[in-house]
py3Dmol code that shows the C-alpha trace and the ligand (Angstrom):
import py3Dmol

protein = """\
ATOM      1  CA  ALA A   1     143.973 -38.455 174.564  1.00  0.00           C
ATOM      2  CA  ARG A   2     142.921 -36.004 171.876  1.00  0.00           C
ATOM      3  CA  LEU A   3     145.355 -33.131 171.593  1.00  0.00           C
ATOM      4  CA  ALA A   4     144.682 -29.545 170.561  1.00  0.00           C
ATOM      5  CA  LEU A   5     148.220 -29.049 169.244  1.00  0.00           C
ATOM      6  CA  ARG A   6     149.551 -25.667 168.195  1.00  0.00           C
ATOM      7  CA  VAL A   7     152.940 -25.398 166.504  1.00  0.00           C
ATOM      8  CA  LEU A   8     154.102 -21.798 166.569  1.00  0.00           C
ATOM      9  CA  ASP A   9     156.923 -19.982 164.863  1.00  0.00           C
ATOM     10  CA  GLU A  10     157.319 -17.511 167.709  1.00  0.00           C
ATOM     11  CA  VAL A  11     155.443 -16.850 170.925  1.00  0.00           C
ATOM     12  CA  ASP A  12     155.968 -14.925 174.155  1.00  0.00           C
ATOM     13  CA  SER A  13     155.895 -18.127 176.220  1.00  0.00           C
ATOM     14  CA  THR A  14     154.321 -21.478 175.413  1.00  0.00           C
ATOM     15  CA  ASN A  15     153.088 -21.553 179.027  1.00  0.00           C
ATOM     16  CA  ALA A  16     151.303 -18.232 178.519  1.00  0.00           C
ATOM     17  CA  GLU A  17     149.926 -19.574 175.228  1.00  0.00           C
ATOM     18  CA  VAL A  18     148.456 -22.682 176.844  1.00  0.00           C
ATOM     19  CA  LEU A  19     146.946 -20.570 179.632  1.00  0.00           C
ATOM     20  CA  ARG A  20     145.198 -18.580 176.881  1.00  0.00           C
ATOM     21  CA  GLN A  21     144.150 -21.798 175.129  1.00  0.00           C
ATOM     22  CA  ILE A  22     142.629 -23.133 178.356  1.00  0.00           C
ATOM     23  CA  SER A  23     140.597 -20.005 178.945  1.00  0.00           C
ATOM     24  CA  LYS A  24     139.015 -20.384 175.480  1.00  0.00           C
ATOM     25  CA  ASP A  25     137.804 -23.791 176.572  1.00  0.00           C
ATOM     26  CA  GLY A  26     138.255 -25.670 173.287  1.00  0.00           C
ATOM     27  CA  GLU A  27     138.237 -29.412 172.759  1.00  0.00           C
ATOM     28  CA  GLY A  28     141.164 -31.679 173.517  1.00  0.00           C
ATOM     29  CA  LEU A  29     144.233 -31.403 175.682  1.00  0.00           C
ATOM     30  CA  PRO A  30     145.927 -28.081 174.902  1.00  0.00           C
ATOM     31  CA  VAL A  31     149.552 -28.381 173.769  1.00  0.00           C
ATOM     32  CA  SER A  32     151.815 -25.685 172.334  1.00  0.00           C
ATOM     33  CA  VAL A  33     155.312 -25.910 170.936  1.00  0.00           C
ATOM     34  CA  ALA A  34     157.263 -23.003 169.521  1.00  0.00           C
ATOM     35  CA  ASP A  35     160.431 -22.503 167.515  1.00  0.00           C
ATOM     36  CA  CYS A  36     161.428 -19.643 169.808  1.00  0.00           C
ATOM     37  CA  GLN A  37     160.079 -17.670 172.757  1.00  0.00           C
ATOM     38  CA  THR A  38     160.430 -13.944 173.268  1.00  0.00           C
ATOM     39  CA  ALA A  39     159.543 -14.038 176.968  1.00  0.00           C
ATOM     40  CA  GLY A  40     160.318 -17.585 178.093  1.00  0.00           C
ATOM     41  CA  ARG A  41     159.726 -18.038 181.791  1.00  0.00           C
ATOM     42  CA  GLY A  42     161.747 -20.039 184.290  1.00  0.00           C
ATOM     43  CA  ARG A  43     161.091 -20.898 187.909  1.00  0.00           C
ATOM     44  CA  ARG A  44     161.307 -18.255 190.614  1.00  0.00           C
ATOM     45  CA  GLY A  45     160.494 -15.437 188.239  1.00  0.00           C
ATOM     46  CA  ARG A  46     163.602 -15.960 186.143  1.00  0.00           C
ATOM     47  CA  SER A  47     163.565 -15.842 182.370  1.00  0.00           C
ATOM     48  CA  TRP A  48     164.317 -18.858 180.202  1.00  0.00           C
ATOM     49  CA  ILE A  49     166.725 -18.209 177.359  1.00  0.00           C
ATOM     50  CA  SER A  50     164.880 -19.401 174.246  1.00  0.00           C
ATOM     51  CA  PRO A  51     166.854 -18.992 171.003  1.00  0.00           C
ATOM     52  CA  ARG A  52     165.228 -19.889 167.682  1.00  0.00           C
ATOM     53  CA  GLY A  53     165.468 -23.372 166.279  1.00  0.00           C
ATOM     54  CA  GLU A  54     167.806 -24.859 168.828  1.00  0.00           C
ATOM     55  CA  ASN A  55     165.739 -26.201 171.678  1.00  0.00           C
ATOM     56  CA  LEU A  56     162.385 -27.629 172.651  1.00  0.00           C
ATOM     57  CA  TYR A  57     159.810 -25.300 174.169  1.00  0.00           C
ATOM     58  CA  LEU A  58     156.684 -27.288 174.998  1.00  0.00           C
ATOM     59  CA  SER A  59     153.671 -26.684 177.231  1.00  0.00           C
ATOM     60  CA  MET A  60     150.688 -28.876 178.034  1.00  0.00           C
ATOM     61  CA  GLY A  61     147.462 -28.133 179.871  1.00  0.00           C
ATOM     62  CA  LEU A  62     146.530 -30.835 182.377  1.00  0.00           C
ATOM     63  CA  THR A  63     143.365 -31.214 184.442  1.00  0.00           C
ATOM     64  CA  PHE A  64     143.171 -32.891 187.844  1.00  0.00           C
ATOM     65  CA  HIS A  65     140.282 -33.619 190.181  1.00  0.00           C
ATOM     66  CA  GLY A  66     140.438 -33.364 193.954  1.00  0.00           C
ATOM     67  CA  GLY A  67     141.558 -29.809 194.665  1.00  0.00           C
ATOM     68  CA  PHE A  68     144.977 -28.234 194.934  1.00  0.00           C
ATOM     69  CA  ALA A  69     146.277 -30.881 197.320  1.00  0.00           C
ATOM     70  CA  VAL A  70     146.491 -33.351 194.440  1.00  0.00           C
ATOM     71  CA  LEU A  71     149.234 -31.233 192.916  1.00  0.00           C
ATOM     72  CA  ASP A  72     151.787 -32.199 195.569  1.00  0.00           C
ATOM     73  CA  GLY A  73     154.219 -34.383 193.743  1.00  0.00           C
ATOM     74  CA  LEU A  74     153.181 -33.326 190.240  1.00  0.00           C
ATOM     75  CA  SER A  75     156.505 -31.596 189.556  1.00  0.00           C
ATOM     76  CA  LEU A  76     158.380 -34.770 190.359  1.00  0.00           C
ATOM     77  CA  VAL A  77     156.007 -36.862 188.256  1.00  0.00           C
ATOM     78  CA  LEU A  78     156.717 -34.632 185.261  1.00  0.00           C
ATOM     79  CA  GLY A  79     160.471 -34.920 185.806  1.00  0.00           C
ATOM     80  CA  VAL A  80     160.235 -38.705 185.751  1.00  0.00           C
ATOM     81  CA  ALA A  81     158.111 -38.621 182.567  1.00  0.00           C
ATOM     82  CA  VAL A  82     160.579 -36.352 180.755  1.00  0.00           C
ATOM     83  CA  ALA A  83     163.620 -38.388 181.864  1.00  0.00           C
ATOM     84  CA  ASN A  84     161.963 -41.627 180.704  1.00  0.00           C
ATOM     85  CA  ALA A  85     161.065 -40.121 177.334  1.00  0.00           C
ATOM     86  CA  LEU A  86     164.622 -38.896 176.709  1.00  0.00           C
ATOM     87  CA  GLU A  87     166.089 -42.257 177.667  1.00  0.00           C
ATOM     88  CA  GLN A  88     163.693 -43.988 175.268  1.00  0.00           C
ATOM     89  CA  LEU A  89     165.251 -41.878 172.533  1.00  0.00           C
ATOM     90  CA  GLY A  90     168.756 -42.994 173.463  1.00  0.00           C
ATOM     91  CA  ALA A  91     169.932 -40.551 176.134  1.00  0.00           C
ATOM     92  CA  SER A  92     171.387 -42.053 179.292  1.00  0.00           C
ATOM     93  CA  GLU A  93     172.211 -41.031 182.845  1.00  0.00           C
ATOM     94  CA  ILE A  94     169.419 -38.458 183.004  1.00  0.00           C
ATOM     95  CA  GLY A  95     169.364 -37.136 186.552  1.00  0.00           C
ATOM     96  CA  LEU A  96     166.743 -35.135 188.406  1.00  0.00           C
ATOM     97  CA  LYS A  97     167.512 -32.274 190.727  1.00  0.00           C
ATOM     98  CA  TRP A  98     164.699 -31.907 193.205  1.00  0.00           C
ATOM     99  CA  PRO A  99     162.052 -30.987 192.503  1.00  0.00           C
ATOM    100  CA  ASN A 100     162.261 -31.238 188.732  1.00  0.00           C
ATOM    101  CA  ASP A 101     165.348 -29.906 186.960  1.00  0.00           C
ATOM    102  CA  VAL A 102     166.563 -32.303 184.290  1.00  0.00           C
ATOM    103  CA  PHE A 103     170.287 -32.910 184.580  1.00  0.00           C
ATOM    104  CA  LEU A 104     173.166 -34.594 182.848  1.00  0.00           C
ATOM    105  CA  PRO A 105     176.476 -35.190 184.615  1.00  0.00           C
ATOM    106  CA  HIS A 106     177.836 -32.010 183.003  1.00  0.00           C
ATOM    107  CA  GLY A 107     175.012 -29.640 183.797  1.00  0.00           C
ATOM    108  CA  LYS A 108     171.399 -28.687 183.417  1.00  0.00           C
ATOM    109  CA  LEU A 109     169.689 -30.152 180.369  1.00  0.00           C
ATOM    110  CA  GLY A 110     166.245 -28.729 180.883  1.00  0.00           C
ATOM    111  CA  GLY A 111     163.676 -27.364 183.240  1.00  0.00           C
ATOM    112  CA  ILE A 112     160.005 -27.730 184.046  1.00  0.00           C
ATOM    113  CA  LEU A 113     157.723 -24.908 185.110  1.00  0.00           C
ATOM    114  CA  VAL A 114     154.287 -25.777 186.472  1.00  0.00           C
ATOM    115  CA  GLU A 115     151.833 -22.887 186.543  1.00  0.00           C
ATOM    116  CA  LEU A 116     148.378 -22.945 187.993  1.00  0.00           C
ATOM    117  CA  GLN A 117     145.389 -21.791 186.021  1.00  0.00           C
ATOM    118  CA  GLY A 118     143.119 -22.129 189.015  1.00  0.00           C
ATOM    119  CA  GLU A 119     140.105 -24.024 190.168  1.00  0.00           C
ATOM    120  CA  LEU A 120     137.362 -23.970 187.555  1.00  0.00           C
ATOM    121  CA  GLN A 121     134.596 -25.753 189.328  1.00  0.00           C
ATOM    122  CA  GLU A 122     134.901 -27.175 192.755  1.00  0.00           C
ATOM    123  CA  GLY A 123     137.826 -29.572 192.943  1.00  0.00           C
ATOM    124  CA  VAL A 124     138.802 -29.302 189.257  1.00  0.00           C
ATOM    125  CA  VAL A 125     142.309 -27.907 188.998  1.00  0.00           C
ATOM    126  CA  GLN A 126     143.999 -26.931 185.763  1.00  0.00           C
ATOM    127  CA  VAL A 127     147.720 -26.531 185.406  1.00  0.00           C
ATOM    128  CA  VAL A 128     150.171 -25.819 182.650  1.00  0.00           C
ATOM    129  CA  ALA A 129     153.265 -27.989 182.514  1.00  0.00           C
ATOM    130  CA  GLY A 130     155.996 -26.146 180.625  1.00  0.00           C
ATOM    131  CA  ILE A 131     159.020 -28.121 179.548  1.00  0.00           C
ATOM    132  CA  GLY A 132     162.205 -26.661 178.094  1.00  0.00           C
ATOM    133  CA  ILE A 133     164.940 -29.010 176.857  1.00  0.00           C
ATOM    134  CA  ASN A 134     168.279 -27.910 175.437  1.00  0.00           C
ATOM    135  CA  VAL A 135     168.594 -29.820 172.172  1.00  0.00           C
ATOM    136  CA  HIS A 136     171.166 -28.169 169.895  1.00  0.00           C
ATOM    137  CA  MET A 137     172.077 -25.084 171.842  1.00  0.00           C
ATOM    138  CA  SER A 138     175.794 -24.536 171.431  1.00  0.00           C
ATOM    139  CA  ASP A 139     176.235 -21.376 173.446  1.00  0.00           C
ATOM    140  CA  LEU A 140     174.154 -20.200 176.338  1.00  0.00           C
ATOM    141  CA  GLU A 141     174.860 -16.566 176.914  1.00  0.00           C
ATOM    142  CA  GLY A 142     173.647 -15.309 180.235  1.00  0.00           C
ATOM    143  CA  ALA A 143     173.296 -18.764 181.787  1.00  0.00           C
ATOM    144  CA  ASP A 144     173.674 -18.702 185.558  1.00  0.00           C
ATOM    145  CA  GLN A 145     174.852 -22.293 185.948  1.00  0.00           C
ATOM    146  CA  PRO A 146     176.582 -25.105 184.018  1.00  0.00           C
ATOM    147  CA  TRP A 147     174.342 -26.500 181.301  1.00  0.00           C
ATOM    148  CA  SER A 148     174.305 -29.222 178.709  1.00  0.00           C
ATOM    149  CA  SER A 149     172.358 -30.173 175.594  1.00  0.00           C
ATOM    150  CA  LEU A 150     171.285 -33.452 174.020  1.00  0.00           C
ATOM    151  CA  ALA A 151     173.346 -32.924 170.861  1.00  0.00           C
ATOM    152  CA  THR A 152     176.553 -32.119 172.770  1.00  0.00           C
ATOM    153  CA  ALA A 153     176.106 -34.903 175.329  1.00  0.00           C
ATOM    154  CA  PHE A 154     174.991 -37.576 172.819  1.00  0.00           C
ATOM    155  CA  PRO A 155     176.541 -36.537 169.515  1.00  0.00           C
ATOM    156  CA  GLY A 156     176.083 -39.942 167.887  1.00  0.00           C
ATOM    157  CA  LEU A 157     172.296 -39.678 167.878  1.00  0.00           C
ATOM    158  CA  GLU A 158     170.011 -37.654 165.675  1.00  0.00           C
ATOM    159  CA  TRP A 159     168.049 -35.235 167.823  1.00  0.00           C
ATOM    160  CA  SER A 160     164.816 -34.271 166.076  1.00  0.00           C
ATOM    161  CA  ARG A 161     162.698 -31.859 168.061  1.00  0.00           C
ATOM    162  CA  ASN A 162     159.536 -33.411 166.603  1.00  0.00           C
ATOM    163  CA  ARG A 163     160.459 -36.840 167.889  1.00  0.00           C
ATOM    164  CA  ILE A 164     161.458 -35.490 171.284  1.00  0.00           C
ATOM    165  CA  ALA A 165     158.181 -33.568 171.553  1.00  0.00           C
ATOM    166  CA  GLY A 166     156.209 -36.679 170.561  1.00  0.00           C
ATOM    167  CA  ALA A 167     157.937 -38.856 173.142  1.00  0.00           C
ATOM    168  CA  ILE A 168     157.550 -36.293 175.924  1.00  0.00           C
ATOM    169  CA  ILE A 169     153.876 -35.579 175.171  1.00  0.00           C
ATOM    170  CA  THR A 170     153.070 -39.295 175.266  1.00  0.00           C
ATOM    171  CA  ALA A 171     155.050 -39.826 178.470  1.00  0.00           C
ATOM    172  CA  VAL A 172     153.413 -36.850 180.201  1.00  0.00           C
ATOM    173  CA  VAL A 173     149.876 -37.880 179.216  1.00  0.00           C
ATOM    174  CA  ASP A 174     150.517 -41.405 180.534  1.00  0.00           C
ATOM    175  CA  ALA A 175     152.191 -40.190 183.739  1.00  0.00           C
ATOM    176  CA  ALA A 176     149.432 -37.647 184.453  1.00  0.00           C
ATOM    177  CA  ARG A 177     146.820 -40.387 184.101  1.00  0.00           C
ATOM    178  CA  LEU A 178     148.651 -42.754 186.436  1.00  0.00           C
ATOM    179  CA  PHE A 179     149.190 -39.917 188.920  1.00  0.00           C
ATOM    180  CA  SER A 180     145.473 -39.005 188.811  1.00  0.00           C
ATOM    181  CA  ASP A 181     144.421 -42.597 189.371  1.00  0.00           C
ATOM    182  CA  GLN A 182     146.942 -43.728 191.956  1.00  0.00           C
ATOM    183  CA  GLY A 183     148.748 -40.688 193.300  1.00  0.00           C
ATOM    184  CA  PHE A 184     152.475 -40.400 193.744  1.00  0.00           C
ATOM    185  CA  ARG A 185     153.099 -43.995 194.885  1.00  0.00           C
ATOM    186  CA  ASP A 186     154.567 -45.466 191.698  1.00  0.00           C
ATOM    187  CA  PHE A 187     156.783 -42.472 191.025  1.00  0.00           C
ATOM    188  CA  ARG A 188     158.849 -42.538 194.196  1.00  0.00           C
ATOM    189  CA  GLU A 189     161.260 -45.274 193.149  1.00  0.00           C
ATOM    190  CA  PRO A 190     161.830 -44.028 189.558  1.00  0.00           C
ATOM    191  CA  TRP A 191     162.420 -40.507 190.866  1.00  0.00           C
ATOM    192  CA  GLN A 192     164.856 -41.651 193.555  1.00  0.00           C
ATOM    193  CA  LYS A 193     167.036 -43.612 191.227  1.00  0.00           C
ATOM    194  CA  ARG A 194     167.727 -40.338 189.388  1.00  0.00           C
ATOM    195  CA  ASP A 195     168.320 -38.201 192.486  1.00  0.00           C
ATOM    196  CA  ILE A 196     171.447 -36.100 191.902  1.00  0.00           C
ATOM    197  CA  PHE A 197     171.581 -34.989 195.561  1.00  0.00           C
ATOM    198  CA  LEU A 198     171.742 -38.527 196.936  1.00  0.00           C
ATOM    199  CA  GLY A 199     174.586 -38.836 199.438  1.00  0.00           C
ATOM    200  CA  LYS A 200     175.697 -35.252 198.859  1.00  0.00           C
ATOM    201  CA  GLN A 201     175.926 -32.500 201.458  1.00  0.00           C
ATOM    202  CA  VAL A 202     172.985 -30.229 200.739  1.00  0.00           C
ATOM    203  CA  GLU A 203     171.647 -27.105 202.363  1.00  0.00           C
ATOM    204  CA  ALA A 204     168.105 -25.755 202.471  1.00  0.00           C
ATOM    205  CA  ARG A 205     166.400 -22.585 203.637  1.00  0.00           C
ATOM    206  CA  GLY A 206     169.432 -20.483 202.870  1.00  0.00           C
ATOM    207  CA  GLY A 207     171.757 -22.607 204.992  1.00  0.00           C
ATOM    208  CA  GLU A 208     169.462 -22.951 207.996  1.00  0.00           C
ATOM    209  CA  ILE A 209     169.397 -26.700 207.471  1.00  0.00           C
ATOM    210  CA  LYS A 210     172.336 -28.757 206.293  1.00  0.00           C
ATOM    211  CA  GLY A 211     172.255 -32.448 205.743  1.00  0.00           C
ATOM    212  CA  THR A 212     172.944 -35.399 203.496  1.00  0.00           C
ATOM    213  CA  GLY A 213     170.606 -35.831 200.534  1.00  0.00           C
ATOM    214  CA  SER A 214     168.522 -38.925 201.310  1.00  0.00           C
ATOM    215  CA  GLY A 215     165.808 -39.188 198.670  1.00  0.00           C
ATOM    216  CA  ILE A 216     162.117 -38.385 199.003  1.00  0.00           C
ATOM    217  CA  ASP A 217     159.219 -39.495 201.149  1.00  0.00           C
ATOM    218  CA  GLU A 218     155.915 -40.942 199.881  1.00  0.00           C
ATOM    219  CA  ASN A 219     154.615 -37.445 199.048  1.00  0.00           C
ATOM    220  CA  GLY A 220     157.671 -36.227 197.201  1.00  0.00           C
ATOM    221  CA  ASN A 221     159.142 -34.087 199.992  1.00  0.00           C
ATOM    222  CA  TYR A 222     162.931 -34.066 199.944  1.00  0.00           C
ATOM    223  CA  LEU A 223     164.658 -35.718 202.907  1.00  0.00           C
ATOM    224  CA  LEU A 224     167.785 -34.276 204.491  1.00  0.00           C
ATOM    225  CA  ARG A 225     169.565 -36.418 207.062  1.00  0.00           C
ATOM    226  CA  THR A 226     171.308 -34.480 209.801  1.00  0.00           C
ATOM    227  CA  GLU A 227     173.180 -35.988 212.722  1.00  0.00           C
ATOM    228  CA  ARG A 228     170.045 -36.118 214.828  1.00  0.00           C
ATOM    229  CA  GLU A 229     167.077 -36.458 212.489  1.00  0.00           C
ATOM    230  CA  VAL A 230     165.685 -36.651 208.990  1.00  0.00           C
ATOM    231  CA  ILE A 231     164.079 -33.399 207.909  1.00  0.00           C
ATOM    232  CA  PRO A 232     161.477 -33.374 205.115  1.00  0.00           C
ATOM    233  CA  VAL A 233     161.631 -30.311 202.874  1.00  0.00           C
ATOM    234  CA  ARG A 234     158.471 -29.360 201.007  1.00  0.00           C
ATOM    235  CA  ALA A 235     158.355 -28.499 197.318  1.00  0.00           C
ATOM    236  CA  GLY A 236     157.834 -24.802 196.810  1.00  0.00           C
ATOM    237  CA  GLU A 237     159.239 -24.055 200.242  1.00  0.00           C
ATOM    238  CA  ILE A 238     162.893 -23.620 199.397  1.00  0.00           C
ATOM    239  CA  SER A 239     165.552 -24.453 196.884  1.00  0.00           C
ATOM    240  CA  LEU A 240     168.224 -26.945 197.682  1.00  0.00           C
ATOM    241  CA  ARG A 241     171.825 -26.595 196.818  1.00  0.00           C
ATOM    242  CA  VAL A 242     174.911 -28.710 197.178  1.00  0.00           C
ATOM    243  CA  THR A 243     177.348 -27.189 199.641  1.00  0.00           C
TER     244      THR A 243
END
"""
ligand_1 = """\
16
BTN
C 163.299 -23.701 185.072
O 163.478 -22.563 185.537
O 164.125 -24.601 185.236
C 162.031 -24.001 184.298
C 162.155 -23.625 182.843
C 160.928 -23.932 182.023
C 161.075 -23.472 180.581
C 159.922 -23.903 179.713
S 160.225 -23.609 177.987
C 158.566 -23.995 177.617
C 157.728 -23.363 178.720
N 157.396 -21.979 178.405
C 157.980 -21.125 179.261
O 157.876 -19.890 179.208
N 158.681 -21.810 180.188
C 158.586 -23.254 179.986
"""
view = py3Dmol.view(width=600, height=400)
view.addModel(protein, "pdb")
view.setStyle({"model": 0}, {"cartoon": {"style": "trace"}})
view.addModel(ligand_1, "xyz")
view.setStyle({"model": 1}, {"stick": {}})
view.zoomTo()
view.show()
C-alpha cells in the first residue's frame, strides 16, 4: 500500500490529524506519527497521557466496504496485529484485554482507539485506528491503572520507535486486508490465545453479569460462562473487569 506518512513534532492528537487528512482526500493511506500529543485521546472520552519522546503515538486511516456492520471485530483485529508486530521485534507474552488493550503481565502496555469518520459513499466506511504504545515511559503520572513499557519489560532489547512504527504499520495494513477479504474468521484463534480474561472471574454491565472469561465467538463478542449459560457481550456495549 502507498502511505501518505506524516511525522510530526507535536500535534493535538494523531487521530484528529488523520481525520483531517482523510477529509482532504489526498492520495495514499493516511498515517500520522507524532513525538508528543497535547490532547491525546483514550477510549470512553478519557485522555491519553502523551509525553514527548518516550512513546509511540500512531494513527492510520483505513477504508472498508460493506457498511458499518463490517466494523464488528475490527478492534480485535487491530489488537492481534499490534501484538504480532511487537513479538516480531522481540517482545513476548503480549496479552489482549478485550476488546483491544495491549497488556503485559505487569500492566497495560498500550491502547487502541478506533474512531469513525463516517460513510462517504454508500457502503464505504472510513475509520481511524489510533495506537499508543508505551516505549520508554518511566513514570506515568495520573495513570488510573497499572502500566508497563517495552523498555522496562524487555530491557535487553533496543526499542526504536521508528522500527516499532514500521512493524505495526505493516502488520495493520496486512491485517486490514485479510479482514476485508475474509472477515473475522482467521483472527479468532490468534486473539484467544492472548486473552487475559480466560478462566478469570469477570463482571460486565456494572456487575449485572458475572461469569468466567471464556474467549470470543466467531464475531468477536466476549463470552462469559455463568452456571446456567454462556452470555455473549458485544464490543462497545460495556467494559469488562476482573472481579
Ligand atoms: C485507550 O484508551 O486504551 C486507547 C488509547 C489510544 C491512544 C492513541 S495514541 C495515538 C492515537 N491518538 C490519540 O489521540 N489516541 C490514540
